Every structure is written in structure tokens, then in C-alpha cells.
C-alpha positions, 0 to 999 in steps of 0.5 A, a space after each residue: 914551144 913548151 911555154 906555149 903549150 903550158 900557157 895553152 893548158 892554163 887557158 884550157 883550165 880557165 875556160 873550163 872553169 868559165 864553162 863550169 860557172 856558166 853551167 851552174 848559172 843555167 842549172 839554177 835558172 829557176 832557183 828562187 833568189 839565185 844570183 848568177 856569177 861570172 868569171 874574171 880572167 887575169 894573165 899570170 906572171 910574164 917571163 922577162 927576157 930582156 930588161 928595158 933601158 933609158 934613152 941616152 944621147 946615142 940610143 932611144 928607149 928600149 922596152 923590156 921583152 916579156 913573154 906571158 906564161 898563161 892565164 888564171 881565174 882571178 875571181 868569180 863575181 856575183 851579179 847583184 841585179 835583182 831577179 823578177 818578182 813572182 806573185 805567189 799569193 802565199 802569205 809567208 813568201 817574201 821578196 826583197 825589193 832592193 838590197 839586203 839578205 834574210 837572216 836564217 839560223 842553221 844549227 848554230 850558224 847564221 846564214 844569209 839568203 835572198 830566197 824568201 820561200 818560208 813556211 811555219 813548221 809544227 812548232 810555229 817557227 818560220 823556216 825555209 825549205 831546208 829547215 833553217 829558221 828565219 831570224 828577227 825579233 818577236 813581241 816583248 810584252 814587257 815593252 808592249 811591242 817589238 824591240 829591234 835593239 834586242 838580239 836576234 831570235 827565232 821568228 815563232 808564231 804558234 797557231 794556238 797563240 792567244 791574247 788576254 782579255 782587256 776590261 773596258 776602260 773607255 766607251 766613246 758614244 756618238 750619233 744624233 738625237 732628233 730635235 723634233 722628238 717630243 717629251 711624250 715620245 718613247 725613249 731612244 734605246 741602244 745597247 752597249 757591251 761592257 767587258 770585265 777583267 775575265 773577258 766576259 761580255 755584259 750587255 748594258 741598255 741605254 735609254 735617251 729620254 727627252 725632258 725639255 727643249 734641248 734637254 735629255 736624260 741618259 739612263 744606263 741599266 744592267 741586264 737585270 734592269 738595275 740602274 748603273 748610271 744616269 746623266 743629264 744632257 743639254 744641247 746648244 739650240 743654235 748649233 745642236 752640239 752637246 754642252 753638258 756634260 763637257 767631258 767623259 762621265 765616270 761609270 762603275 758597272 757591277 757585274 753579276 758576280 760582284 766585280 766592278 768595271 770602271 770606265 769612262 763614258 764619253 758622250 761629247 760627240 753626240 748632236 741634236 739635229 733635225 735628222 732622225 735619232 740614231 745613237 751608236 757606239 764609236 769605240 769600245 776598248 774592251 775585248 774578249 780573249 782572242 785566238 790567232 786567226 790570220 797574219 800579214 807581213 808588211 813592207 818593213 817585215 812586221 808580222 801582224 796577227 789578226 785575232 778572233 776578238 778583232 784585235 790586230 797585234 804586232 807579233 814579230 819582225 823579220 831582220 835584214 842584213 846588209 854587207 859592205 861587199 856582198 860579192 865577198 859572201 861565201 856560198 853555202 848551198 841551199 841558196 844561202 851565203 855565209 859571212 867572210 872576211 871579204 864581205 865584212 860584218 853583217 849589218 843587221 837591221 830593219 827593212 827599209 832602213 840604212 840602205 836595206 830594201 823593203 819587203 813584199 809579201 806574197 811574192 818571191 824573187 826569181 833567179 837573175 840568170 839571163 839565158 841569152 847572156 849565158 848561152 853567148 858566154 858559153 859560146 865564147 868559153 867553147 871557142 876559147 877552149 877550142 883555140 887553146 886546144 889548137 895551140 897545144 896541137 900546133 906546139 906538139 907538131 912543132 916539137 915533132 918537127 924538132 924531133 924529126 931533125 935528128 933523123 
């Protein structure tokens, strides 16, 4: 009778734990990135009352007689099912589509989370609502990009960030010079911008004069009217394609302050067709000083900055961590987990590689708690608790009957 009572007490404790886990799941039904848990029960050791025996010539096999001593909570298992995607249109909100965890730093400890509700703080660091700093890799100007083999660091994108100017080194020019234009007609004019090493933009005037059938002269003059360069141009009368010059022309432009800008001027895509004259710049690799205007996060976690000079540069990349056993992670609070011996070491890398999921900016992963399932399990926990309570009540009545025998 005492054994039944103690077994029932273990049942009360186990089902109370089950109710606690379900209650926590329901409480976090709207928690971003939350992963629901479930309770796994296991029986405890049994008391052996009579050992079993082998069969012989006169008797058959006798099975052992064992009485169980109750139940215990063997484990709580995290559900790795993804939560639904919630579109927020906030550029710093990021959801993981697939496996993996964001890496964040809280003081000196590295933690992991599925909640991608991030914001830039006053220092330009990307942080979550609890202030943990998102980890990844930032641009390394020494290599001209992002080195994902470098150690993890704080993701930082200061709003005051600028990029230096780049002097013009190549201008590609295109468009058409009309085959119907006469030698006596006014030249076709166009304007080109040349950027010097200080980021100052200078205007250069181009004039295309027809000198004979299929022959033109391009004249480049500076803002003061001085000639910078001249180039004879010859077109194939059969195809209308440029024959001379066969490649880019080297030009040296002297700015008003006396510095030189050396660049290649490529005319090879220009044509001479029957269409109207319309010369224009295809590409110009020079740029002024640029200040950060906007940014975007792509599926691989790269943060691209858009600058006022039209340049787009990769500024950093979010890191994702994978685990051999994510169910072994230890809950740390604030929807974060820490690495444990059971989870194995964090395997940190880029999104979309080695089984890690891709990222979706402007979205958040919601809780994966299924309320219908949780309420069903809550009924099961309540009935289990109630049944074990009845065992205790019945055992108490049996003990009371035993006591009454002495009266």
C-alpha cells in the first residue's frame, strides 16, 4: 500500500511538471522565435519480488515478478519545427528559413537564438531587444570585402559611415552617330563627368564632328575650353560598327588645381547607323565621397550599404550556428540558448551553407506553439494528475481499513 502511494506521488510530480511545461508553452504563444517543449516520461526502477527461471524437463519458464516504483520525467524535448513567418517590413527584422541559430554576444558569453528582432543602437551595433550584440563578420578593407574565415565580431554599421572617393579610371561611351549627318552640320555634343582623387567632379565636353563619309573626329575639352584630347573615328560602311580606334584611348585630364586624372576612354561600342545621333555614357567608375543612406540584408546574411554617390558596398554578414544536437541546448532566457556538452560545439558559418538555412529580411519567425495540441496535452496532464490523486486516496482508505482491524 505504501508503494502504491509513493508511486502515485511520483505520478503527481511528473504530471505537475508536464503541466508546468505546457503552461510555459502557452505563455509563450506570441514570443518571437520561441520553441515549444514536451515532456517525456519514463518508469523508475522496479522492485524484484521473485526472480525468473529457465524451463526444464518438469517445469516451464517462470517469468520474474516485478513491481514498478513509479514514474519520472526522463527529458523535456524542444520542438524544432519552424514557426510561421510574420512579415514586418522592418529591414532589421530577420527570420531563418531552415536550420540554424543567430549568434549573439551578451557580455563575454556567446549565445544563440532564433529570434531575429534586431535594431541598430546609438553606436551603430546591431542588437536584439535585450541588448545582446549580433555577431558575424564586417568588411575588411585590406581584402576589399568580407572575410568569413576571420573570428566573429560585433556587427556594426554606423549611420555616419562614409566611403572615400574614387578617381575616374575608365569611361565607356556608347550610342549612335547618324550616318545621314552631313559634314557641314553642327557637331553632336555630350557632357561627361570626370572625378579626381579628392572626389571633385569636373565637367568635360565632347564634340563629334563628321569629317567625311564614315569618318568622325571626337574632341574633348575641359571647363575652360582647352582641348583635352582628340580622336579620329572610322566606321565600317557595311556594318556601321567602329573600326578605329580598335580599343580604349588613354586620356590625361588636368584639373584646374593642376592635378592629373588618367583614365581610359572606350568608344568601341559606338555605331554609325541610320538612326538619330545619340551619344551617351555607358559606365563611369569614378565616384564622389559617399555617405550611408540605406542598407539591405540578403538571403546569405550580407548587409549591403547604399551610399549617396550611388555605390553599393557589402558592409558585413550575419553568422549562423548549427548544432549536432540542438535539443541539447540550454535555455538562457530572452529566447536565447547556450551551448552545452549535450548539444555539441557550435558550427558557425554562412547562411545557406553546410545545412544552415537562408535568411529572410523584413520577417520574423513566430512561436511554434500549437494551442490545440497544448490544450489537449493539458487535459491529459490534468487527468493523469487526477488519477494519481485517486490512487493516493484509495491507498489511504486501505491503510485506514488496516488500522481499523485492531479495533
